[in-house]
Phi, psi and omega in degrees: 000136186293150183290164176268135185291347176256011174082210176294136180253126186248136177245146176236142181222128182293162185296329181278357179079351193271347184234125175227146181227157182231129184225141182261153177286327179276114182078001178056039198268137179278113187252003176175147182212119175236137179235118178056035180083000174268123173289126174240001158244134186296118175284174168206165187300141182293342182282346187255154170293161183304126187268141172045047177058023188303114166079005188280166174271132185247102189204136019260018167210144176260160180066219189253161166236122195290121182060014178074001189251136182211156188224131172210140176056036176086002186236144177246142183222146174244117180269157170303144174276107177253005176229075186300330177307317180243013182047058181227160160271132192234141176047039170079204187239000177251010183303323179251015181277146178276104174285148177254148181276122181253343182212130171215113176233176192302320186259004187206139179227136177239119175245150175221159182201150181252147166255112186268153174310133187200180180297129179090349184207070185287037189237162177234116178245143168250126182244146165223154170222125181249125171256124184229123181250152177216182177295342179272346184137217184236134170249137177238125182238121175258143170227135182233117171247131177283103187261003182271193180243015174215160175307143182237134173270136187219141163223161185212143174212175175211169207222045185281154174250126182261158181204166164235086186054233187250013180300122186287157185305331182286352173249016183241143175245147176252135172226115186214073190296119174204151183264344184226151178220157179265129171280132183240157171278198189276354170253019180058034176254144189283131177246350182187153171250122179225165170301145170307148182240186176320313186281344187234006180275106178241035173294341172241147182303137177224151184286142184295323182286352177269358188258156171216110189228137162210076201230133177263127178237152177217188193049050182291149170282128177249138178288180184298339176276002180078010175263142175262139183229134173245135182233126170249121188240141180261171178309315192283001179090353169301138186210147170235142191230129167255121184253151181240120176284185181295141180099332177268091190255005183224155180209129173264135169244127190224111174275117188248107176279359183249011180288139187301126171086011182218148174295329173198149179230144179252115170276126166245119189240094177301134185219150176268350187208155175278179175303140175063034176297331182300333176261323185277339181083351179297127176076355186276132185255121175266119179259128167292156174304138176074011174266152182231154179230122180243141184217149182222146169212174180196179176235135172230158178226134168237127185287151177277000000 
């Protein structure tokens, strides 16, 4: 049997059997989530590499760094250019890393990988991501430990694509309330923070097919429990909800018309910082030696 380009494939099953998830060794990517037989995370063929960063963990920064060059605390660093199209460093340092399994039981998986000191990022982080399924859905917990000898600047994101089975985009509505969004230049780098406008305002549900989004949002609306939620709903009332816990103060919404096997796929990306945070410092967390940071998000499904 040929090897998978995304490494070992792990399957998780909730005790009740109605919720299953699939996670890859490469990038610790969430490559599938089914609830009651309904796919709520967009799958892709096992024979292909992860398309469009689907489901990967973005650490120690999400999104882009302008020209791969960044400055903080009087020091300037140069990262490798990993997005040649726009001449940026993109999506952190573990996108194509092989994670190791440190715990695996039927309903829970913990994967770990280190960010070792290297050109452009001379800091040492130990990272873990735990995927846990239950009858309520999926909960994802990230932990980042600074195991180096100096303060380390850190941000984190993740990149799941949501779906509702085979329901076409024209029959889905998106609700993702936030008050502000970043305006970007032709390299998808931020040049201003402005209130949402007619094209980007999703504080009320809107049909997915009328939108064209590749947008970073902040000033997210949080419910009484402190959770920020994005919901994709079908005409029959079925809905999938991605929730963001404390620390995930930014969200990217990206509509991808080239996702394999779909007319359109919507990435809902919880992030702790916006694009180019290594330069702006916005949302950037400095971990002291020995300090750890824990973050959670998850996905739930309600049948129509």
